[in-house]
C-alpha positions as CSV (number, residue, x, y, z in Angstrom):
1,M,44.8,-8.1,21.0
2,A,41.9,-7.1,23.3
3,L,41.0,-8.9,26.6
4,N,37.6,-10.5,26.9
5,K,35.6,-10.8,30.1
6,Y,37.7,-13.8,31.2
7,G,40.9,-12.0,30.8
8,Q,41.8,-13.9,27.6
9,P,43.2,-12.2,24.6
10,L,41.2,-11.9,21.3
11,L,43.1,-11.1,18.2
12,C,41.7,-8.0,16.6
13,R,42.4,-6.2,13.3
14,A,42.9,-2.4,13.9
15,L,42.6,0.7,11.8
16,L,44.5,3.9,13.0
17,D,42.7,7.1,12.3
18,S,44.4,10.4,13.2
19,G,41.2,12.3,12.5
20,S,39.0,10.5,15.0
21,Q,38.5,11.9,18.5
22,L,37.2,8.6,19.8
23,H,38.0,4.9,19.7
24,F,35.5,2.5,18.1
25,I,34.7,-1.2,18.1
26,T,32.3,-3.2,16.0
27,E,29.2,-4.8,17.5
28,S,30.5,-8.2,16.5
29,C,33.8,-7.8,18.2
30,A,32.2,-6.3,21.3
31,S,29.9,-9.3,21.6
32,Q,32.8,-11.7,21.3
33,L,34.6,-9.9,24.2
34,G,31.4,-10.3,26.3
35,L,32.3,-7.2,28.5
36,E,29.8,-5.2,30.4
37,R,28.5,-2.2,28.5
38,S,27.9,1.3,29.8
39,R,24.9,3.1,28.4
40,T,25.4,6.4,26.7
41,D,23.6,8.8,24.3
42,L,26.4,10.4,22.4
43,P,25.8,12.1,19.0
44,I,28.8,11.9,16.6
45,S,29.4,13.2,13.1
46,G,31.8,12.0,10.4
47,I,32.6,12.0,6.7
48,G,30.1,14.2,4.8
49,N,28.8,15.5,8.1
50,S,26.8,12.3,8.6
51,T,25.5,11.9,12.1
52,S,24.6,9.1,14.4
53,T,24.2,8.2,18.0
54,I,26.4,5.9,20.1
55,R,24.4,3.8,22.5
56,H,27.1,1.8,24.3
57,I,30.7,2.0,25.5
58,I,32.9,-0.9,26.7
59,T,36.3,-0.6,28.5
60,T,39.1,-3.1,27.8
61,S,42.8,-3.4,27.6
62,I,44.6,-3.8,24.3
63,Y,48.0,-5.5,23.9
64,S,50.6,-5.7,21.2
65,R,51.3,-9.3,20.1
66,L,55.0,-8.3,19.5
67,S,55.9,-6.3,22.6
68,K,54.9,-5.6,26.2
69,F,52.8,-2.5,25.3
70,S,49.3,-2.4,26.7
71,K,46.7,0.3,27.2
72,T,43.2,0.4,28.8
73,I,40.8,2.5,26.7
74,D,37.1,3.1,26.2
75,F,35.6,1.8,22.9
76,H,32.4,3.2,21.5
77,V,30.3,0.5,19.9
78,L,29.3,0.8,16.3
79,P,27.5,-1.7,14.0
80,Q,30.4,-1.5,11.5
81,I,33.5,0.6,11.2
82,T,34.4,0.1,7.6
83,G,34.2,-2.6,4.8
84,N,36.8,-5.2,4.2
85,H,40.3,-3.8,4.1
86,P,41.9,-3.6,1.7
87,D,39.0,-3.8,-0.7
88,S,40.7,-6.3,-2.9
89,F,43.5,-8.8,-2.8
90,I,47.0,-7.3,-3.2
91,N,49.6,-9.4,-4.9
92,V,52.8,-9.0,-2.8
93,D,54.6,-12.1,-4.2
94,E,57.5,-9.8,-5.5
95,W,57.7,-7.8,-2.3
96,D,60.8,-9.7,-1.2
97,I,61.5,-7.3,1.6
98,L,58.4,-8.5,3.5
99,K,60.0,-11.9,4.0
100,R,62.6,-10.2,6.1
101,L,60.1,-8.3,8.2
102,D,58.3,-9.4,11.4
103,L,54.9,-8.2,10.3
104,A,52.3,-7.3,13.0
105,D,49.6,-8.5,10.4
106,P,51.3,-11.0,8.1
107,H,48.2,-11.0,6.0
108,F,47.7,-7.3,5.6
109,Y,47.3,-7.7,1.8
110,R,44.1,-9.9,2.2
111,P,40.7,-8.3,2.3
112,S,39.4,-8.8,5.9
113,K,37.2,-7.0,8.4
114,I,38.3,-4.3,10.7
115,D,37.4,-4.9,14.4
116,I,38.5,-1.7,16.1
117,L,39.5,1.9,15.2
118,I,42.1,3.7,17.3
119,G,41.7,7.4,17.3
120,A,44.1,10.4,17.6
121,E,44.2,10.3,21.5
122,L,46.3,7.0,21.4
123,L,47.6,7.1,17.9
124,F,50.2,9.9,18.4
125,T,51.2,8.2,21.7
126,I,52.1,4.9,20.1
127,L,54.0,6.3,17.0
128,K,57.8,6.0,17.1
129,Q,60.4,8.0,15.1
130,E,61.5,5.3,12.7
131,Q,59.8,5.5,9.3
132,Y,60.7,4.3,5.8
133,R,59.3,5.5,2.5
134,L,59.9,2.7,0.0
135,A,59.3,4.5,-3.3
136,I,56.8,6.8,-5.1
137,D,53.4,5.3,-5.1
138,L,54.3,2.6,-2.6
139,P,53.4,2.3,1.1
140,I,55.2,3.8,4.0
141,L,56.5,1.6,6.8
142,Q,56.0,3.2,10.2
143,S,57.2,2.0,13.6
144,T,54.7,2.0,16.5
145,E,54.4,0.6,20.0
146,L,52.3,-2.2,18.3
147,G,55.0,-3.0,15.8
148,W,55.6,-1.8,12.3
149,V,52.6,-0.9,10.2
150,V,51.8,-0.3,6.5
151,A,50.1,2.9,5.6
152,G,49.5,4.8,2.4
153,K,48.9,3.9,-1.2
154,L,48.8,0.2,-2.2
155,Q,48.9,-0.8,-5.8
156,S,46.9,-3.8,-7.0
157,K,50.0,-4.9,-8.9
158,P,52.9,-3.8,-6.7
159,L,56.4,-3.2,-8.0
160,P,59.3,-5.5,-7.0
161,L,60.9,-4.3,-3.8
162,S,63.9,-6.6,-3.8
163,H,66.2,-3.7,-4.8
164,C,65.3,-1.6,-1.7
165,N,68.0,-1.4,1.0
166,I,65.9,-1.1,4.1
167,A,66.7,-2.0,7.7
168,T,65.2,-5.2,8.9
169,T,62.4,-4.4,11.4
170,A,58.9,-5.2,11.8
171,L,54.8,-4.4,10.5
172,P,49.5,-4.0,12.6
173,T,47.4,-3.6,9.7
174,L,46.9,0.0,9.5
175,S,45.9,2.1,6.6
176,S,45.1,5.8,5.9
177,L,41.7,7.2,5.2
178,E,43.0,7.7,1.6
179,R,41.7,4.1,1.2
180,T,38.2,5.6,1.5
181,P,36.7,3.7,4.3
182,H,32.9,3.4,4.4
183,K,30.9,5.4,6.8
184,F,31.5,4.3,10.4
185,W,27.8,4.1,11.3
186,D,24.3,3.7,10.2
187,L,22.2,6.9,10.2
188,E,20.0,5.5,13.0
189,D,19.7,2.2,14.9
190,Y,17.4,-0.1,13.1
191,K,15.6,-3.0,14.8
192,A,14.7,-5.7,12.4
193,P,11.2,-7.1,12.9
194,S,11.1,-10.5,14.7
195,K,10.8,-13.5,12.4
196,T,9.1,-16.9,13.1
197,L,11.6,-19.7,12.5
198,S,10.8,-23.1,11.1
199,Q,11.6,-26.2,13.2
200,E,14.7,-26.9,11.0
201,E,15.8,-23.3,11.3
202,E,15.5,-23.5,15.1
203,E,17.4,-26.8,15.2
204,C,20.2,-25.2,13.0
205,E,20.4,-22.2,15.4
206,K,20.7,-24.6,18.4
207,H,23.4,-26.6,16.6
208,F,25.4,-23.5,15.9
209,K,25.2,-22.3,19.5
210,Q,26.2,-25.7,20.9
211,F,29.1,-26.4,18.6
212,F,30.4,-22.9,17.8
213,S,33.8,-22.0,19.1
214,R,36.7,-19.6,18.3
215,T,40.4,-20.4,18.7
216,S,43.0,-18.1,20.3
217,S,44.1,-17.1,16.8
218,G,40.6,-15.8,16.0
219,R,39.5,-18.7,13.8
220,F,35.8,-19.8,13.9
221,I,35.0,-23.5,14.3
222,V,31.6,-25.1,14.0
223,R,30.4,-28.6,13.1
224,L,28.4,-29.2,9.9
225,P,24.7,-29.2,10.8
226,F,23.7,-32.6,9.4
227,R,20.0,-33.5,9.4
228,R,20.7,-36.9,7.8
229,N,23.4,-39.4,8.4
230,P,26.5,-38.5,6.3
231,S,27.1,-42.2,5.6
232,Q,24.3,-41.8,3.0
233,L,26.8,-39.9,0.8
234,G,28.0,-42.1,-2.0
235,N,31.2,-42.0,-4.1
236,S,32.2,-38.4,-5.1
237,L,35.7,-38.9,-6.3
238,N,34.8,-39.6,-9.9
239,T,32.6,-36.5,-10.3
240,A,35.1,-34.3,-8.5
241,S,38.0,-35.7,-10.7
242,K,36.1,-35.1,-13.9
243,R,35.1,-31.5,-12.8
244,F,38.7,-30.8,-11.9
245,K,40.1,-32.0,-15.2
246,T,37.5,-29.8,-17.0
247,L,38.6,-26.8,-14.8
248,E,42.3,-27.6,-15.6
249,R,41.6,-27.5,-19.4
250,K,39.8,-24.2,-18.9
251,L,42.7,-22.6,-17.0
252,I,45.1,-23.8,-19.7
253,S,43.1,-22.3,-22.5
254,K,42.6,-19.0,-20.5
255,P,46.0,-18.0,-19.0
256,E,44.4,-14.8,-17.6
257,L,42.5,-16.9,-15.1
258,Q,45.5,-19.0,-13.9
259,Q,47.1,-16.3,-11.8
260,P,44.1,-15.3,-9.7
261,Y,43.1,-19.0,-9.3
262,R,46.6,-19.9,-8.2
263,A,46.6,-17.0,-5.8
264,F,43.4,-18.3,-4.3
265,V,44.8,-21.8,-3.8
266,N,48.0,-20.4,-2.2
267,E,46.0,-18.3,0.1
268,Y,44.0,-21.3,1.3
269,I,47.2,-23.2,1.9
270,D,48.6,-20.3,3.9
271,L,45.5,-20.1,6.0
272,H,45.6,-23.9,6.6
273,H,42.2,-24.3,5.0
274,M,43.8,-26.7,2.5
275,Q,46.7,-29.1,2.4
276,E,48.1,-31.5,-0.2
277,I,47.4,-35.2,0.3
278,K,49.7,-37.9,-1.2
279,T,47.3,-40.8,-1.1
280,I,43.6,-40.3,-2.2
281,P,41.2,-42.0,0.3
282,T,38.3,-43.0,-1.9
283,S,35.9,-43.3,1.1
284,N,36.1,-39.5,1.8
285,Y,33.8,-36.9,0.4
286,F,35.2,-34.6,-2.3
287,L,33.8,-31.2,-3.0
288,P,34.2,-29.9,-6.6
289,H,35.1,-26.2,-7.2
290,H,35.1,-23.9,-10.1
291,C,35.4,-20.2,-10.8
292,V,32.9,-17.6,-11.7
293,V,34.2,-14.6,-13.7
294,K,32.7,-11.2,-13.5
295,P,34.7,-8.9,-15.8
296,D,32.6,-5.8,-14.9
297,S,33.3,-6.2,-11.1
298,S,35.3,-3.4,-9.6
299,S,36.7,-5.6,-6.8
300,T,36.6,-9.3,-7.3
301,K,36.6,-10.3,-11.0
302,L,37.1,-14.0,-10.3
303,R,35.3,-15.8,-7.5
304,I,35.8,-19.4,-6.4
305,V,32.7,-21.4,-5.8
306,F,32.6,-24.8,-3.9
307,D,29.7,-26.9,-5.2
308,G,28.0,-28.5,-2.3
309,S,25.1,-29.5,-4.6
310,A,27.2,-31.9,-6.7
311,K,25.5,-35.3,-6.6
312,T,27.3,-38.4,-5.4
313,S,26.8,-42.0,-6.6
314,T,23.7,-42.3,-4.3
315,N,22.2,-39.2,-6.0
316,L,22.6,-37.3,-2.8
317,S,24.7,-34.2,-2.4
318,L,26.3,-32.6,0.7
319,N,23.6,-29.9,0.7
320,D,20.9,-32.6,0.7
321,L,22.1,-33.8,4.1
322,L,22.6,-30.4,5.8
323,M,20.0,-28.3,7.7
324,V,19.2,-24.9,6.3
325,G,19.5,-22.1,8.8
326,P,17.5,-18.9,8.9
327,T,18.4,-15.9,6.7
328,V,21.0,-13.8,8.5
329,Q,20.6,-10.6,6.6
330,P,17.6,-8.4,7.6
331,D,15.0,-7.5,5.0
332,L,15.6,-4.3,3.1
333,F,13.7,-1.4,4.5
334,T,12.8,2.1,3.5
335,A,14.9,4.7,5.4
């Protein structure tokens, strides 16, 4: 956890790098902390001798969520540290030993963004002596001041670990550079040209700024940006039910899709994005969902899509009632 400008903790996901001489933080995370920045002009080089220039530094204290450990360090601000880590979902259902461990990152097996990188200066200070090697081609459990961490090779289909006799201890999301992180930086800072927003895009931006918040656990919350009264939505239960039954038949006929779809549903339940309801309230809005399969994809072969364009009995969909905000990604440019 890192302290923001109000002294409140922000839950951050960390990567430990024994080869880095500096500590880094993403632009997104630095903005959330809201701390004063110091100007710098520091050239750095990395993988493949790629070079870039650091423009800002922030100073904050990091804390372990499992112990009293804390440290005040300087973070160099980068647009991005690496891609989502791990790069794909890891099935750990048969890793029974994890149920007995107090994990620093209970969801280390889910692809998620990295907020900070801790370099060698602090890394070798926080390492402890305890270490367990589970088996060949399986991760290492390493004890640190931040708690127990997982490092090393992770298989997409892990072997059962119930037979391992390991002391019950605890695990921040850490990984080695063997997971091939992306380059830490862009070659040069790029300023996207200014864009004129439409009236609806401006209203959507205002709505987001007014109703955006983040919980202490790091979850983002924002109200849906309705431009029309949601009461105009008609009955959606019939359509959603028919779509679900069609999906169910598809999963029965294609067992190879059942496991990843089931994993997706369980993940949403674990994240409290979804919960089972015993009584169906017909007045509520129901959002159909289906899967899109991309066999040639190297990462996510099955993707779940929620259909906000599904029409209700009034011939209006959820998307029809929502404002459309501006495009977030900048246009492609020639380097």
